[in-house]
N, CA, C, O and the ligand as a Tripos MOL2 file, in Angstrom:
@<TRIPOS>MOLECULE
protein
  273   271    69     0     0
PROTEIN
NO_CHARGES

@<TRIPOS>ATOM
      1 N          25.5370   68.1900  -49.7480 N.3       1 MET1
      2 CA         24.9380   69.3430  -50.5200 C.3       1 MET1
      3 C          26.0690   70.4710  -50.7410 C.2       1 MET1
      4 O          26.6740   70.9890  -49.8020 O.2       1 MET1
      5 N          26.2770   70.7830  -52.0830 N.am      2 THR2
      6 CA         27.3460   71.5820  -52.1600 C.3       2 THR2
      7 C          27.0600   72.8250  -53.0510 C.2       2 THR2
      8 O          27.9550   73.5200  -53.5320 O.2       2 THR2
      9 N          25.7370   73.0380  -53.2250 N.am      3 SER3
     10 CA         25.0580   74.0330  -54.0820 C.3       3 SER3
     11 C          25.1220   75.2310  -53.2490 C.2       3 SER3
     12 O          25.1410   75.1280  -52.0220 O.2       3 SER3
     13 N          25.1620   76.4890  -53.9080 N.am      4 VAL4
     14 CA         25.1990   77.7770  -53.4300 C.3       4 VAL4
     15 C          23.9170   78.5190  -54.0150 C.2       4 VAL4
     16 O          23.2920   78.1190  -54.9980 O.2       4 VAL4
     17 N          23.6280   79.6040  -53.3060 N.am      5 CYS5
     18 CA         22.6330   80.5280  -53.6020 C.3       5 CYS5
     19 C          23.0290   81.1210  -55.1570 C.2       5 CYS5
     20 O          24.1440   81.6260  -55.2810 O.2       5 CYS5
     21 N          22.2640   81.0730  -56.1560 N.am      6 PRO6
     22 CA         22.7550   81.6960  -57.3800 C.3       6 PRO6
     23 C          22.6320   83.2930  -57.4960 C.2       6 PRO6
     24 O          23.0520   83.9270  -58.4640 O.2       6 PRO6
     25 N          22.0610   83.7990  -56.4890 N.am      7 HIS7
     26 CA         21.8700   85.2570  -56.3600 C.3       7 HIS7
     27 C          23.0450   85.7720  -55.5160 C.2       7 HIS7
     28 O          23.5010   86.8660  -55.8450 O.2       7 HIS7
     29 N          23.5570   85.1800  -54.5500 N.am      8 CYS8
     30 CA         24.6000   85.7320  -53.7170 C.3       8 CYS8
     31 C          25.7730   84.9850  -53.4810 C.2       8 CYS8
     32 O          26.8270   85.5160  -53.1320 O.2       8 CYS8
     33 N          25.6150   83.6470  -53.6770 N.am      9 GLY9
     34 CA         26.5390   82.7850  -53.5360 C.3       9 GLY9
     35 C          26.6910   82.0390  -52.0360 C.2       9 GLY9
     36 O          27.6090   81.2800  -51.7230 O.2       9 GLY9
     37 N          25.6870   82.3980  -51.2810 N.am     10 TRP10
     38 CA         25.7020   81.9950  -49.9340 C.3      10 TRP10
     39 C          25.4910   80.2110  -50.0140 C.2      10 TRP10
     40 O          24.6380   79.6590  -50.7100 O.2      10 TRP10
     41 N          26.4200   79.5550  -49.1860 N.am     11 PRO11
     42 CA         26.2610   78.1350  -49.2900 C.3      11 PRO11
     43 C          24.9600   77.6920  -48.7590 C.2      11 PRO11
     44 O          24.5590   78.0790  -47.6620 O.2      11 PRO11
     45 N          24.2870   76.8830  -49.5190 N.am     12 ASP12
     46 CA         22.7770   76.3370  -49.1110 C.3      12 ASP12
     47 C          22.9380   75.3850  -47.8950 C.2      12 ASP12
     48 O          21.9440   75.0390  -47.2560 O.2      12 ASP12
     49 N          24.0750   75.0000  -47.6020 N.am     13 GLU13
     50 CA         24.0870   73.9830  -46.5720 C.3      13 GLU13
     51 C          24.1380   74.7180  -45.1050 C.2      13 GLU13
     52 O          24.0010   74.1270  -44.0350 O.2      13 GLU13
     53 N          24.3510   76.0480  -45.2600 N.am     14 GLN14
     54 CA         24.3260   76.8540  -43.9590 C.3      14 GLN14
     55 C          23.1860   77.9640  -44.2660 C.2      14 GLN14
     56 O          23.4560   78.9710  -44.9210 O.2      14 GLN14
     57 N          21.9570   77.7230  -43.7730 N.am     15 PRO15
     58 CA         20.9960   78.6150  -43.9630 C.3      15 PRO15
     59 C          21.2720   79.8530  -43.0870 C.2      15 PRO15
     60 O          21.6800   79.8170  -41.9260 O.2      15 PRO15
     61 N          20.9880   80.9580  -43.8130 N.am     16 PHE16
     62 CA         21.1700   82.2720  -43.1260 C.3      16 PHE16
     63 C          20.2960   82.5930  -41.8920 C.2      16 PHE16
     64 O          20.6800   83.0800  -40.8280 O.2      16 PHE16
     65 N          19.0230   82.2160  -42.2500 N.am     17 ALA17
     66 CA         17.8730   82.1410  -41.2430 C.3      17 ALA17
     67 C          16.9160   81.2600  -41.4770 C.2      17 ALA17
     68 O          16.3740   81.1690  -42.5790 O.2      17 ALA17
     69 N          16.6250   80.5490  -40.4960 N.am     18 VAL18
     70 CA         15.5300   79.5170  -40.6640 C.3      18 VAL18
     71 C          14.2400   80.2320  -40.1420 C.2      18 VAL18
     72 O          14.1600   80.8440  -39.0770 O.2      18 VAL18
     73 N          13.2100   80.0530  -41.0920 N.am     19 LEU19
     74 CA         11.9170   80.8600  -40.8550 C.3      19 LEU19
     75 C          11.0460   79.8300  -40.0120 C.2      19 LEU19
     76 O          10.5600   80.1010  -38.9140 O.2      19 LEU19
     77 N          10.9250   78.7250  -40.6100 N.am     20 SER20
     78 CA          9.9680   77.8230  -40.0320 C.3      20 SER20
     79 C          10.3390   76.2830  -40.3900 C.2      20 SER20
     80 O          11.0050   76.0900  -41.4070 O.2      20 SER20
     81 N           9.9660   75.2660  -39.6560 N.am     21 GLN21
     82 CA         10.1610   74.0010  -39.8990 C.3      21 GLN21
     83 C           8.7820   73.1080  -39.8550 C.2      21 GLN21
     84 O           7.9630   73.2710  -38.9510 O.2      21 GLN21
     85 N           8.6110   72.2360  -40.8150 N.am     22 HIS22
     86 CA          7.4920   71.5070  -40.6700 C.3      22 HIS22
     87 C           7.7560   69.9480  -40.9820 C.2      22 HIS22
     88 O           8.3700   69.4690  -41.9360 O.2      22 HIS22
     89 N           7.1850   69.3590  -40.0200 N.am     23 ARG23
     90 CA          7.3340   67.6430  -40.1630 C.3      23 ARG23
     91 C           6.3330   67.2620  -41.4220 C.2      23 ARG23
     92 O           5.2070   67.7190  -41.6140 O.2      23 ARG23
     93 N           6.9450   66.4400  -42.1090 N.am     24 THR24
     94 CA          5.9700   65.9470  -43.1430 C.3      24 THR24
     95 C           6.0980   64.3800  -43.0200 C.2      24 THR24
     96 O           6.7610   63.8350  -42.1370 O.2      24 THR24
     97 N           5.4080   63.7290  -43.9770 N.am     25 GLY25
     98 CA          5.4370   62.2900  -44.0470 C.3      25 GLY25
     99 C           6.7280   61.6380  -44.5480 C.2      25 GLY25
    100 O           6.9440   60.4330  -44.4140 O.2      25 GLY25
    101 N           7.5690   62.4880  -45.1270 N.am     26 THR26
    102 CA          8.6950   61.9360  -45.6500 C.3      26 THR26
    103 C          10.0130   62.6370  -45.0110 C.2      26 THR26
    104 O          11.1490   62.3960  -45.4190 O.2      26 THR26
    105 N           9.7330   63.4740  -44.0300 N.am     27 GLY27
    106 CA         10.9590   64.1080  -43.5390 C.3      27 GLY27
    107 C          10.7880   65.4350  -42.8120 C.2      27 GLY27
    108 O           9.9080   65.5030  -41.9540 O.2      27 GLY27
    109 N          11.4800   66.4030  -43.0510 N.am     28 LEU28
    110 CA         11.3550   67.7150  -42.6300 C.3      28 LEU28
    111 C          11.4320   68.7310  -43.7150 C.2      28 LEU28
    112 O          12.3360   68.6320  -44.5440 O.2      28 LEU28
    113 N          10.6090   69.6510  -43.7830 N.am     29 THR29
    114 CA         10.5000   70.7860  -44.8700 C.3      29 THR29
    115 C          10.8350   72.0610  -43.9350 C.2      29 THR29
    116 O          10.1960   72.3100  -42.9120 O.2      29 THR29
    117 N          11.9290   72.8470  -44.4170 N.am     30 VAL30
    118 CA         12.3420   73.8890  -43.8090 C.3      30 VAL30
    119 C          12.3070   75.0840  -44.5280 C.2      30 VAL30
    120 O          12.9540   75.1000  -45.5750 O.2      30 VAL30
    121 N          11.6370   76.1870  -44.1690 N.am     31 TRP31
    122 CA         11.6950   77.5260  -44.8870 C.3      31 TRP31
    123 C          12.8310   78.1220  -44.3820 C.2      31 TRP31
    124 O          13.0870   78.0650  -43.1790 O.2      31 TRP31
    125 N          13.5760   78.7200  -45.2200 N.am     32 SER32
    126 CA         14.9290   79.6760  -44.8770 C.3      32 SER32
    127 C          15.0530   80.7660  -45.6370 C.2      32 SER32
    128 O          14.4690   80.8040  -46.7200 O.2      32 SER32
    129 N          15.7550   81.7250  -45.2400 N.am     33 ARG33
    130 CA         15.9680   82.9250  -45.9410 C.3      33 ARG33
    131 C          17.2310   83.2320  -46.1720 C.2      33 ARG33
    132 O          17.9540   83.2420  -45.1760 O.2      33 ARG33
    133 N          17.7950   83.5310  -47.3690 N.am     34 CYS34
    134 CA         19.1950   83.7200  -47.6630 C.3      34 CYS34
    135 C          19.7220   84.9660  -47.1260 C.2      34 CYS34
    136 O          18.9410   85.8030  -46.6740 O.2      34 CYS34
    137 N          20.9830   85.1620  -47.1360 N.am     35 ALA35
    138 CA         21.5100   86.6020  -46.8090 C.3      35 ALA35
    139 C          20.9770   87.5650  -47.9040 C.2      35 ALA35
    140 O          20.7800   88.7090  -47.4970 O.2      35 ALA35
    141 N          20.7370   87.3580  -49.0640 N.am     36 CYS36
    142 CA         20.1990   88.3600  -50.1790 C.3      36 CYS36
    143 C          18.7340   88.5160  -50.0890 C.2      36 CYS36
    144 O          18.1440   89.3050  -50.8270 O.2      36 CYS36
    145 N          18.0220   87.6710  -49.0630 N.am     37 GLY37
    146 CA         16.6430   87.9290  -48.9710 C.3      37 GLY37
    147 C          15.7320   86.8950  -49.6640 C.2      37 GLY37
    148 O          14.5160   86.9690  -49.4900 O.2      37 GLY37
    149 N          16.2770   85.9180  -50.4560 N.am     38 SER38
    150 CA         15.5240   85.1600  -51.1260 C.3      38 SER38
    151 C          15.0310   84.0340  -50.2320 C.2      38 SER38
    152 O          15.7420   83.6200  -49.3160 O.2      38 SER38
    153 N          13.8120   83.5240  -50.4840 N.am     39 THR39
    154 CA         13.2960   82.4490  -49.5260 C.3      39 THR39
    155 C          13.4530   81.0610  -50.2630 C.2      39 THR39
    156 O          13.1370   80.8070  -51.4260 O.2      39 THR39
    157 N          13.9540   80.3110  -49.4210 N.am     40 GLN40
    158 CA         14.2720   78.8710  -49.8600 C.3      40 GLN40
    159 C          13.2410   77.9200  -49.1650 C.2      40 GLN40
    160 O          12.8620   78.0790  -48.0040 O.2      40 GLN40
    161 N          12.8240   76.9050  -50.0030 N.am     41 ILE41
    162 CA         12.0640   75.6750  -49.2410 C.3      41 ILE41
    163 C          13.0410   74.4020  -49.3070 C.2      41 ILE41
    164 O          13.3800   73.8880  -50.3730 O.2      41 ILE41
    165 N          13.3910   74.0210  -48.2360 N.am     42 ARG42
    166 CA         14.3750   72.7360  -48.4270 C.3      42 ARG42
    167 C          13.6700   71.4470  -47.8300 C.2      42 ARG42
    168 O          12.8460   71.6300  -46.9340 O.2      42 ARG42
    169 N          13.8900   70.3770  -48.1880 N.am     43 GLU43
    170 CA         13.3320   69.2900  -47.7290 C.3      43 GLU43
    171 C          14.4150   68.2900  -47.1870 C.2      43 GLU43
    172 O          15.3350   67.9800  -47.9440 O.2      43 GLU43
    173 N          14.3600   67.7950  -45.9830 N.am     44 THR44
    174 CA         15.2930   66.8580  -45.5220 C.3      44 THR44
    175 C          14.4810   65.6860  -45.2780 C.2      44 THR44
    176 O          13.5020   65.6970  -44.5330 O.2      44 THR44
    177 N          14.9780   64.4790  -46.0360 N.am     45 GLY45
    178 CA         14.6530   63.2670  -45.8240 C.3      45 GLY45
    179 C          15.7320   61.9500  -45.5800 C.2      45 GLY45
    180 O          16.8170   61.9930  -44.9990 O.2      45 GLY45
    181 N          15.1810   60.9740  -46.1090 N.am     46 VAL46
    182 CA         16.2390   59.8150  -45.9470 C.3      46 VAL46
    183 C          17.2580   59.8620  -46.9850 C.2      46 VAL46
    184 O          18.3030   59.2330  -46.8170 O.2      46 VAL46
    185 N          17.0430   60.6040  -48.1360 N.am     47 ALA47
    186 CA         17.9030   60.8240  -49.2300 C.3      47 ALA47
    187 C          18.8590   62.0550  -48.9670 C.2      47 ALA47
    188 O          19.8290   62.3260  -49.6740 O.2      47 ALA47
    189 N          18.4680   62.7340  -47.8980 N.am     48 GLY48
    190 CA         19.3690   64.0090  -47.6400 C.3      48 GLY48
    191 C          18.5480   65.1850  -47.8900 C.2      48 GLY48
    192 O          17.3170   65.1910  -47.9010 O.2      48 GLY48
    193 N          19.4180   66.3110  -48.1160 N.am     49 THR49
    194 CA         18.6180   67.6720  -48.0800 C.3      49 THR49
    195 C          18.7360   68.0860  -49.5490 C.2      49 THR49
    196 O          19.7350   67.8740  -50.2360 O.2      49 THR49
    197 N          17.5510   68.7330  -49.9920 N.am     50 ARG50
    198 CA         17.5220   69.3520  -51.3150 C.3      50 ARG50
    199 C          16.6970   70.5650  -51.3620 C.2      50 ARG50
    200 O          15.7280   70.6530  -50.6080 O.2      50 ARG50
    201 N          16.9890   71.4960  -52.1680 N.am     51 ILE51
    202 CA         16.1460   72.5940  -52.2780 C.3      51 ILE51
    203 C          15.1220   72.3380  -53.2440 C.2      51 ILE51
    204 O          15.4320   71.8790  -54.3440 O.2      51 ILE51
    205 N          13.8860   72.5980  -52.9340 N.am     52 ILE52
    206 CA         12.6840   72.1960  -53.6010 C.3      52 ILE52
    207 C          12.2100   73.5530  -54.3720 C.2      52 ILE52
    208 O          11.8320   73.4930  -55.5420 O.2      52 ILE52
    209 N          12.2480   74.7210  -53.6830 N.am     53 SER53
    210 CA         12.0130   75.9220  -54.1840 C.3      53 SER53
    211 C          13.0030   76.9470  -53.6990 C.2      53 SER53
    212 O          13.7560   76.7910  -52.7370 O.2      53 SER53
    213 N          12.9130   78.1330  -54.5550 N.am     54 ARG54
    214 CA         13.9500   79.1600  -54.2240 C.3      54 ARG54
    215 C          13.2790   80.3110  -54.7550 C.2      54 ARG54
    216 O          12.9340   80.3110  -55.9360 O.2      54 ARG54
    217 N          13.0230   81.4420  -53.8920 N.am     55 GLY55
    218 CA         12.5250   82.6590  -54.3970 C.3      55 GLY55
    219 C          13.5010   83.6780  -54.8050 C.2      55 GLY55
    220 O          14.7030   83.4110  -54.8060 O.2      55 GLY55
    221 N          13.0200   84.9130  -55.1760 N.am     56 ARG56
    222 CA         13.9610   85.8960  -55.6080 C.3      56 ARG56
    223 C          14.4890   86.7220  -54.4290 C.2      56 ARG56
    224 O          13.8540   86.7410  -53.3750 O.2      56 ARG56
    225 N          15.5390   87.3490  -54.5630 N.am     57 PRO57
    226 CA         15.9280   88.4320  -53.6090 C.3      57 PRO57
    227 C          14.9760   89.4260  -53.4960 C.2      57 PRO57
    228 O          14.3260   89.8200  -54.4640 O.2      57 PRO57
    229 N          14.8170   89.9710  -52.0790 N.am     58 THR58
    230 CA         13.9310   90.9850  -51.9090 C.3      58 THR58
    231 C          14.3250   91.8020  -50.8190 C.2      58 THR58
    232 O          15.0410   91.3900  -49.9060 O.2      58 THR58
    233 N          13.7820   93.1820  -50.9120 N.am     59 GLN59
    234 CA         14.2640   94.0250  -49.8190 C.3      59 GLN59
    235 C          13.2810   93.8430  -48.6220 C.2      59 GLN59
    236 O          13.5840   94.2890  -47.5150 O.2      59 GLN59
    237 N          12.1600   93.2200  -48.8310 N.am     60 ALA60
    238 CA         11.1410   93.0000  -47.7270 C.3      60 ALA60
    239 C          10.6890   91.5590  -47.7680 C.2      60 ALA60
    240 O           9.7600   91.1090  -48.4390 O.2      60 ALA60
    241 N          11.4250   90.9570  -47.0120 N.am     61 PRO61
    242 CA         11.1370   89.3700  -46.9460 C.3      61 PRO61
    243 C           9.8270   89.0470  -46.6960 C.2      61 PRO61
    244 O           9.1610   89.7070  -45.8990 O.2      61 PRO61
    245 N           9.3020   87.9200  -47.4030 N.am     62 GLN62
    246 CA          7.8440   87.4250  -47.2010 C.3      62 GLN62
    247 C           8.0050   86.5480  -46.1700 C.2      62 GLN62
    248 O           9.0290   85.8990  -45.9580 O.2      62 GLN62
    249 N           6.8370   86.5180  -45.4220 N.am     63 ASN63
    250 CA          6.7880   85.3280  -44.3540 C.3      63 ASN63
    251 C           6.0310   84.2160  -45.1290 C.2      63 ASN63
    252 O           5.1450   84.4420  -45.9530 O.2      63 ASN63
    253 N           6.5080   82.9220  -44.7470 N.am     64 PRO64
    254 CA          5.8850   81.7420  -45.2910 C.3      64 PRO64
    255 C           4.4180   81.6510  -44.9730 C.2      64 PRO64
    256 O           4.0000   81.8930  -43.8410 O.2      64 PRO64
    257 N           3.6120   81.2920  -46.0030 N.am     65 PRO65
    258 CA          2.1220   81.2280  -45.6820 C.3      65 PRO65
    259 C           1.5800   80.4620  -44.5000 C.2      65 PRO65
    260 O           0.5470   80.7780  -43.9100 O.2      65 PRO65
    261 N           2.3020   79.4940  -44.2100 N.am     66 CYS66
    262 CA          2.0470   78.5530  -43.1510 C.3      66 CYS66
    263 C           2.7380   78.8190  -41.7870 C.2      66 CYS66
    264 O           2.6920   78.0070  -40.8630 O.2      66 CYS66
    265 N           3.3520   79.9570  -41.7260 N.am     67 ALA67
    266 CA          3.9810   80.3500  -40.4060 C.3      67 ALA67
    267 C           3.0800   80.2040  -39.1980 C.2      67 ALA67
    268 O           1.8920   80.4880  -39.3510 O.2      67 ALA67
    269 N           3.4780   79.8200  -38.0930 N.am     68 ALA68
    270 CA          2.6430   79.8700  -37.0760 C.3      68 ALA68
    271 C           2.2880   81.2940  -36.4290 C.2      68 ALA68
    272 O           1.5090   81.3640  -35.4780 O.2      68 ALA68
    273 ZN         21.1680   84.4450  -51.6380 Zn       69 ZN69
@<TRIPOS>BOND
     1     1     2 1
     2     2     3 1
     3     3     4 2
     4     3     5 am
     5     5     6 1
     6     6     7 1
     7     7     8 2
     8     7     9 am
     9     9    10 1
    10    10    11 1
    11    11    12 2
    12    11    13 am
    13    13    14 1
    14    14    15 1
    15    15    16 2
    16    15    17 am
    17    17    18 1
    18    18    19 1
    19    19    20 2
    20    19    21 am
    21    21    22 1
    22    22    23 1
    23    23    24 2
    24    23    25 am
    25    25    26 1
    26    26    27 1
    27    27    28 2
    28    27    29 am
    29    29    30 1
    30    30    31 1
    31    31    32 2
    32    31    33 am
    33    33    34 1
    34    34    35 1
    35    35    36 2
    36    35    37 am
    37    37    38 1
    38    38    39 1
    39    39    40 2
    40    39    41 am
    41    41    42 1
    42    42    43 1
    43    43    44 2
    44    43    45 am
    45    45    46 1
    46    46    47 1
    47    47    48 2
    48    47    49 am
    49    49    50 1
    50    50    51 1
    51    51    52 2
    52    51    53 am
    53    53    54 1
    54    54    55 1
    55    55    56 2
    56    55    57 am
    57    57    58 1
    58    58    59 1
    59    59    60 2
    60    59    61 am
    61    61    62 1
    62    62    63 1
    63    63    64 2
    64    63    65 am
    65    65    66 1
    66    66    67 1
    67    67    68 2
    68    67    69 am
    69    69    70 1
    70    70    71 1
    71    71    72 2
    72    71    73 am
    73    73    74 1
    74    74    75 1
    75    75    76 2
    76    75    77 am
    77    77    78 1
    78    78    79 1
    79    79    80 2
    80    79    81 am
    81    81    82 1
    82    82    83 1
    83    83    84 2
    84    83    85 am
    85    85    86 1
    86    86    87 1
    87    87    88 2
    88    87    89 am
    89    89    90 1
    90    90    91 1
    91    91    92 2
    92    91    93 am
    93    93    94 1
    94    94    95 1
    95    95    96 2
    96    95    97 am
    97    97    98 1
    98    98    99 1
    99    99   100 2
   100    99   101 am
   101   101   102 1
   102   102   103 1
   103   103   104 2
   104   103   105 am
   105   105   106 1
   106   106   107 1
   107   107   108 2
   108   107   109 am
   109   109   110 1
   110   110   111 1
   111   111   112 2
   112   111   113 am
   113   113   114 1
   114   114   115 1
   115   115   116 2
   116   115   117 am
   117   117   118 1
   118   118   119 1
   119   119   120 2
   120   119   121 am
   121   121   122 1
   122   122   123 1
   123   123   124 2
   124   123   125 am
   125   125   126 1
   126   126   127 1
   127   127   128 2
   128   127   129 am
   129   129   130 1
   130   130   131 1
   131   131   132 2
   132   131   133 am
   133   133   134 1
   134   134   135 1
   135   135   136 2
   136   135   137 am
   137   137   138 1
   138   138   139 1
   139   139   140 2
   140   139   141 am
   141   141   142 1
   142   142   143 1
   143   143   144 2
   144   143   145 am
   145   145   146 1
   146   146   147 1
   147   147   148 2
   148   147   149 am
   149   149   150 1
   150   150   151 1
   151   151   152 2
   152   151   153 am
   153   153   154 1
   154   154   155 1
   155   155   156 2
   156   155   157 am
   157   157   158 1
   158   158   159 1
   159   159   160 2
   160   159   161 am
   161   161   162 1
   162   162   163 1
   163   163   164 2
   164   163   165 am
   165   165   166 1
   166   166   167 1
   167   167   168 2
   168   167   169 am
   169   169   170 1
   170   170   171 1
   171   171   172 2
   172   171   173 am
   173   173   174 1
   174   174   175 1
   175   175   176 2
   176   175   177 am
   177   177   178 1
   178   178   179 1
   179   179   180 2
   180   179   181 am
   181   181   182 1
   182   182   183 1
   183   183   184 2
   184   183   185 am
   185   185   186 1
   186   186   187 1
   187   187   188 2
   188   187   189 am
   189   189   190 1
   190   190   191 1
   191   191   192 2
   192   191   193 am
   193   193   194 1
   194   194   195 1
   195   195   196 2
   196   195   197 am
   197   197   198 1
   198   198   199 1
   199   199   200 2
   200   199   201 am
   201   201   202 1
   202   202   203 1
   203   203   204 2
   204   203   205 am
   205   205   206 1
   206   206   207 1
   207   207   208 2
   208   207   209 am
   209   209   210 1
   210   210   211 1
   211   211   212 2
   212   211   213 am
   213   213   214 1
   214   214   215 1
   215   215   216 2
   216   215   217 am
   217   217   218 1
   218   218   219 1
   219   219   220 2
   220   219   221 am
   221   221   222 1
   222   222   223 1
   223   223   224 2
   224   223   225 am
   225   225   226 1
   226   226   227 1
   227   227   228 2
   228   227   229 am
   229   229   230 1
   230   230   231 1
   231   231   232 2
   232   231   233 am
   233   233   234 1
   234   234   235 1
   235   235   236 2
   236   235   237 am
   237   237   238 1
   238   238   239 1
   239   239   240 2
   240   239   241 am
   241   241   242 1
   242   242   243 1
   243   243   244 2
   244   243   245 am
   245   245   246 1
   246   246   247 1
   247   247   248 2
   248   247   249 am
   249   249   250 1
   250   250   251 1
   251   251   252 2
   252   251   253 am
   253   253   254 1
   254   254   255 1
   255   255   256 2
   256   255   257 am
   257   257   258 1
   258   258   259 1
   259   259   260 2
   260   259   261 am
   261   261   262 1
   262   262   263 1
   263   263   264 2
   264   263   265 am
   265   265   266 1
   266   266   267 1
   267   267   268 2
   268   267   269 am
   269   269   270 1
   270   270   271 1
   271   271   272 2
@<TRIPOS>SUBSTRUCTURE
     1 MET1         2 RESIDUE 1 A MET
     2 THR2         6 RESIDUE 1 A THR
     3 SER3        10 RESIDUE 1 A SER
     4 VAL4        14 RESIDUE 1 A VAL
     5 CYS5        18 RESIDUE 1 A CYS
     6 PRO6        22 RESIDUE 1 A PRO
     7 HIS7        26 RESIDUE 1 A HIS
     8 CYS8        30 RESIDUE 1 A CYS
     9 GLY9        34 RESIDUE 1 A GLY
    10 TRP10       38 RESIDUE 1 A TRP
    11 PRO11       42 RESIDUE 1 A PRO
    12 ASP12       46 RESIDUE 1 A ASP
    13 GLU13       50 RESIDUE 1 A GLU
    14 GLN14       54 RESIDUE 1 A GLN
    15 PRO15       58 RESIDUE 1 A PRO
    16 PHE16       62 RESIDUE 1 A PHE
    17 ALA17       66 RESIDUE 1 A ALA
    18 VAL18       70 RESIDUE 1 A VAL
    19 LEU19       74 RESIDUE 1 A LEU
    20 SER20       78 RESIDUE 1 A SER
    21 GLN21       82 RESIDUE 1 A GLN
    22 HIS22       86 RESIDUE 1 A HIS
    23 ARG23       90 RESIDUE 1 A ARG
    24 THR24       94 RESIDUE 1 A THR
    25 GLY25       98 RESIDUE 1 A GLY
    26 THR26      102 RESIDUE 1 A THR
    27 GLY27      106 RESIDUE 1 A GLY
    28 LEU28      110 RESIDUE 1 A LEU
    29 THR29      114 RESIDUE 1 A THR
    30 VAL30      118 RESIDUE 1 A VAL
    31 TRP31      122 RESIDUE 1 A TRP
    32 SER32      126 RESIDUE 1 A SER
    33 ARG33      130 RESIDUE 1 A ARG
    34 CYS34      134 RESIDUE 1 A CYS
    35 ALA35      138 RESIDUE 1 A ALA
    36 CYS36      142 RESIDUE 1 A CYS
    37 GLY37      146 RESIDUE 1 A GLY
    38 SER38      150 RESIDUE 1 A SER
    39 THR39      154 RESIDUE 1 A THR
    40 GLN40      158 RESIDUE 1 A GLN
    41 ILE41      162 RESIDUE 1 A ILE
    42 ARG42      166 RESIDUE 1 A ARG
    43 GLU43      170 RESIDUE 1 A GLU
    44 THR44      174 RESIDUE 1 A THR
    45 GLY45      178 RESIDUE 1 A GLY
    46 VAL46      182 RESIDUE 1 A VAL
    47 ALA47      186 RESIDUE 1 A ALA
    48 GLY48      190 RESIDUE 1 A GLY
    49 THR49      194 RESIDUE 1 A THR
    50 ARG50      198 RESIDUE 1 A ARG
    51 ILE51      202 RESIDUE 1 A ILE
    52 ILE52      206 RESIDUE 1 A ILE
    53 SER53      210 RESIDUE 1 A SER
    54 ARG54      214 RESIDUE 1 A ARG
    55 GLY55      218 RESIDUE 1 A GLY
    56 ARG56      222 RESIDUE 1 A ARG
    57 PRO57      226 RESIDUE 1 A PRO
    58 THR58      230 RESIDUE 1 A THR
    59 GLN59      234 RESIDUE 1 A GLN
    60 ALA60      238 RESIDUE 1 A ALA
    61 PRO61      242 RESIDUE 1 A PRO
    62 GLN62      246 RESIDUE 1 A GLN
    63 ASN63      250 RESIDUE 1 A ASN
    64 PRO64      254 RESIDUE 1 A PRO
    65 PRO65      258 RESIDUE 1 A PRO
    66 CYS66      262 RESIDUE 1 A CYS
    67 ALA67      266 RESIDUE 1 A ALA
    68 ALA68      270 RESIDUE 1 A ALA
    69 ZN69       273 GROUP 0 **** ****
């Protein structure tokens, strides 16, 4: 994976902060927060890792709704 954050250019393959991880039927879903504050949801499976959702930069980071 060679993509970078469109907001700040942080490399997606190096999560700035991992918020939570959840095992799914197909692999692992990881919530992470970028250096700019945007929340990302990435999914790791047999095909590799991909970003499935990406939020906007924010001053007050939101917690994932399913955080423990
Ligand atoms: Zn960013």
